[in-house]
C-alpha positions as a printed NumPy array, in Angstrom:
array([[-60.236, -40.052, -97.036],
       [-56.589, -40.463, -98.004],
       [-56.403, -36.751, -98.761],
       [-57.978, -35.708, -95.422],
       [-55.307, -37.383, -93.278],
       [-52.353, -35.354, -94.595],
       [-54.441, -32.175, -94.342],
       [-55.299, -32.976, -90.733],
       [-51.644, -33.562, -89.864],
       [-50.64 , -30.297, -91.556],
       [-53.364, -28.426, -89.617],
       [-52.14 , -29.816, -86.274],
       [-48.508, -28.828, -87.049],
       [-49.592, -25.307, -88.016],
       [-51.533, -24.88 , -84.771],
       [-48.606, -26.114, -82.707],
       [-46.175, -23.718, -84.45 ],
       [-48.522, -20.768, -83.94 ],
       [-48.924, -21.564, -80.231],
       [-45.198, -21.78 , -79.696],
       [-44.675, -18.5  , -81.501],
       [-47.239, -16.736, -79.292],
       [-45.61 , -18.147, -76.149],
       [-42.295, -16.405, -76.858],
       [-41.607, -13.802, -74.213],
       [-40.583, -10.316, -75.096],
       [-36.931,  -9.649, -74.117],
       [-36.501,  -7.504, -71.023],
       [-34.434,  -4.439, -71.724],
       [-31.8  ,  -3.646, -69.128],
       [-32.118,  -0.3  , -67.452],
       [-28.907,   1.356, -68.505],
       [-29.456,   4.246, -66.135],
       [-28.68 ,   2.086, -63.089],
       [-24.917,   1.987, -62.884],
       [-23.078,   0.86 , -59.822],
       [-19.879,   2.805, -59.168],
       [-17.295,   2.37 , -56.426],
       [-16.837,   5.387, -54.151],
       [-13.891,   7.499, -55.211],
       [-11.038,   7.748, -52.739],
       [-10.024,  11.262, -51.876],
       [ -6.316,  11.539, -52.27 ],
       [ -4.458,  13.982, -50.066],
       [ -2.102,  16.003, -52.147],
       [  1.061,  17.129, -50.35 ],
       [  1.738,  20.791, -50.83 ],
       [  5.114,  21.471, -52.361],
       [  6.971,  24.059, -50.272],
       [  8.394,  27.063, -52.053],
       [ 12.097,  27.88 , -51.847],
       [ 11.256,  30.808, -49.585],
       [  9.223,  28.606, -47.215],
       [ 12.036,  26.053, -47.04 ],
       [ 14.535,  28.791, -46.185],
       [ 12.273,  30.095, -43.413],
       [ 11.903,  26.604, -41.959],
       [ 15.687,  26.331, -41.88 ],
       [ 16.369,  29.917, -40.754],
       [ 18.391,  30.925, -37.706],
       [ 15.099,  31.835, -36.016],
       [ 13.861,  28.282, -36.47 ],
       [ 17.175,  26.956, -35.128],
       [ 16.819,  29.101, -32.008],
       [ 13.287,  27.845, -31.416],
       [ 14.189,  24.164, -31.666],
       [ 17.433,  24.405, -29.696],
       [ 16.555,  23.584, -26.101],
       [ 19.125,  25.872, -24.49 ],
       [ 17.946,  29.006, -26.322],
       [ 14.165,  28.911, -25.925],
       [ 14.003,  31.927, -23.576],
       [ 16.085,  33.957, -26.018],
       [ 13.805,  32.837, -28.877],
       [ 10.709,  33.751, -26.846],
       [ 12.131,  37.234, -26.215],
       [ 12.715,  37.652, -29.966],
       [  9.069,  36.771, -30.596],
       [  7.816,  39.272, -28.008],
       [  9.858,  42.087, -29.549],
       [  8.847,  41.324, -33.135],
       [ 12.347,  40.449, -34.339],
       [ 11.309,  37.072, -35.716],
       [ 10.621,  38.301, -39.262],
       [ 14.11 ,  39.74 , -39.513],
       [ 15.713,  36.458, -38.493],
       [ 13.402,  34.164, -40.448],
       [ 12.637,  36.066, -43.66 ],
       [ 15.643,  38.3  , -44.259],
       [ 18.558,  36.873, -46.209],
       [ 21.066,  38.162, -43.68 ],
       [ 23.311,  36.449, -43.037],
       [ 23.436,  36.886, -39.263],
       [ 25.581,  35.528, -36.476],
       [ 23.676,  35.145, -33.222],
       [ 25.29 ,  34.804, -29.809],
       [ 22.326,  33.369, -27.923],
       [ 22.4  ,  33.263, -24.112],
       [ 21.065,  30.06 , -22.592],
       [ 17.825,  29.866, -20.626],
       [ 19.978,  29.141, -17.566],
       [ 21.803,  32.45 , -18.195],
       [ 18.493,  34.321, -18.09 ],
       [ 17.308,  32.372, -15.038],
       [ 20.51 ,  33.17 , -13.155],
       [ 19.938,  36.922, -13.443],
       [ 18.923,  38.943, -10.435],
       [ 15.129,  38.708, -10.107],
       [ 14.642,  42.461, -10.447],
       [ 16.947,  42.634, -13.471],
       [ 15.167,  39.717, -15.119],
       [ 11.766,  41.319, -14.559],
       [ 13.054,  44.588, -15.926],
       [ 14.451,  43.247, -19.196],
       [ 11.631,  40.767, -19.861],
       [  8.831,  43.198, -18.971],
       [  6.604,  43.771, -22.046],
       [  6.5  ,  47.469, -21.149],
       [ 10.261,  47.623, -21.75 ],
       [  9.959,  46.235, -25.279],
       [ 12.369,  48.746, -26.827],
       [ 15.003,  48.124, -24.168],
       [ 14.699,  44.362, -24.61 ],
       [ 14.871,  44.721, -28.39 ],
       [ 18.125,  46.7  , -28.059],
       [ 19.531,  44.053, -25.702],
       [ 18.718,  41.251, -28.132],
       [ 20.174,  43.123, -31.105],
       [ 23.411,  43.458, -29.144],
       [ 23.677,  39.667, -29.321],
       [ 23.363,  39.677, -33.13 ],
       [ 26.117,  40.475, -35.631],
       [ 25.61 ,  41.114, -39.314],
       [ 27.467,  38.568, -41.454],
       [ 28.219,  34.916, -40.9  ],
       [ 31.086,  34.236, -38.498],
       [ 31.926,  30.61 , -37.721],
       [ 33.656,  29.437, -34.554],
       [ 36.859,  28.846, -36.507],
       [ 36.738,  32.455, -37.719],
       [ 36.159,  33.606, -34.151],
       [ 39.227,  31.643, -33.121],
       [ 41.267,  33.367, -35.814],
       [ 39.973,  36.748, -34.667],
       [ 40.962,  35.976, -31.093],
       [ 44.569,  35.539, -32.208],
       [ 44.81 ,  38.786, -34.147],
       [ 44.497,  42.481, -33.474],
       [ 41.096,  42.697, -35.194],
       [ 39.262,  40.8  , -32.483],
       [ 36.16 ,  42.99 , -32.184],
       [ 32.691,  42.56 , -33.621],
       [ 29.975,  45.19 , -33.954],
       [ 26.411,  44.232, -33.102],
       [ 23.142,  45.271, -34.741],
       [ 22.491,  47.338, -31.625],
       [ 25.593,  49.415, -32.288],
       [ 27.728,  47.973, -29.473],
       [ 31.033,  46.146, -29.878],
       [ 32.494,  43.146, -28.097],
       [ 35.819,  41.401, -28.209],
       [ 36.722,  37.769, -28.758],
       [ 39.606,  36.2  , -26.856],
       [ 40.895,  32.706, -26.198],
       [ 41.291,  31.775, -22.553],
       [ 42.654,  28.272, -22.071],
       [ 40.475,  26.051, -24.246],
       [ 37.555,  28.507, -24.244],
       [ 36.529,  31.283, -26.58 ],
       [ 35.367,  34.207, -24.45 ],
       [ 33.138,  37.078, -25.557],
       [ 33.567,  40.312, -23.558],
       [ 31.158,  43.25 , -23.834],
       [ 31.944,  46.931, -23.381],
       [ 31.169,  46.741, -19.659],
       [ 33.627,  43.921, -19.045],
       [ 30.97 ,  41.194, -18.707],
       [ 32.174,  37.884, -20.117],
       [ 30.449,  34.914, -21.736],
       [ 31.958,  31.593, -22.789],
       [ 31.109,  30.149, -26.173],
       [ 29.366,  26.806, -25.779],
       [ 27.514,  24.903, -28.493],
       [ 28.489,  26.569, -31.747],
       [ 28.077,  26.567, -35.519],
       [ 24.351,  25.778, -35.536],
       [ 23.833,  26.435, -39.235],
       [ 20.729,  28.089, -40.632],
       [ 19.768,  29.143, -44.145],
       [ 20.492,  32.771, -43.3  ],
       [ 23.281,  32.564, -40.756],
       [ 24.699,  30.744, -37.774],
       [ 23.952,  30.442, -34.048],
       [ 26.476,  30.228, -31.213],
       [ 25.269,  29.53 , -27.666],
       [ 26.833,  31.527, -24.806],
       [ 26.529,  31.08 , -21.049],
       [ 25.824,  34.691, -20.02 ],
       [ 23.56 ,  37.572, -20.995],
       [ 25.7  ,  40.482, -22.209],
       [ 25.151,  44.257, -22.436],
       [ 22.849,  44.402, -19.43 ],
       [ 23.927,  47.954, -18.52 ]])
């Protein structure tokens, strides 16, 4: 009997251990394929302008387009296809740009004639006669007005003179028409713009 009691206790312990072992749950493996990721933000990359593009943005053509007084002149340049010359070419150029008021003050028939798309070649010649090859500042114009060499030749083949009258610098074309220099020395990457108050070389 004494021997049976320890055997009985040992049997009970063995059963209990076996039951506990069978109750252990198998570990649950994590599904590694399910991965939560934050949405990627699309970053806008600013395009770096080339040297050529920067020069075009700062060209005399661009200056004419953003200068309020010269928008009609700029529009005429666009219609005649002269924009590439004044935006892409190195030049330099000096432009004597009549104001929009100067164009508006023309006789109605004359204005229709020069701005008529059918007269593209005539308008192109007129515009070129307001452009000089080379960069001439207002101070250089003043110096010219004091000397004997006071003429400038235009891209259209015409010449005009520069003279000082009172406090004004006056441009006179071959027909005797005069224009006063207004806003001046509007610098561009390929030249300079001077604003004048009259349209020249109409005849």
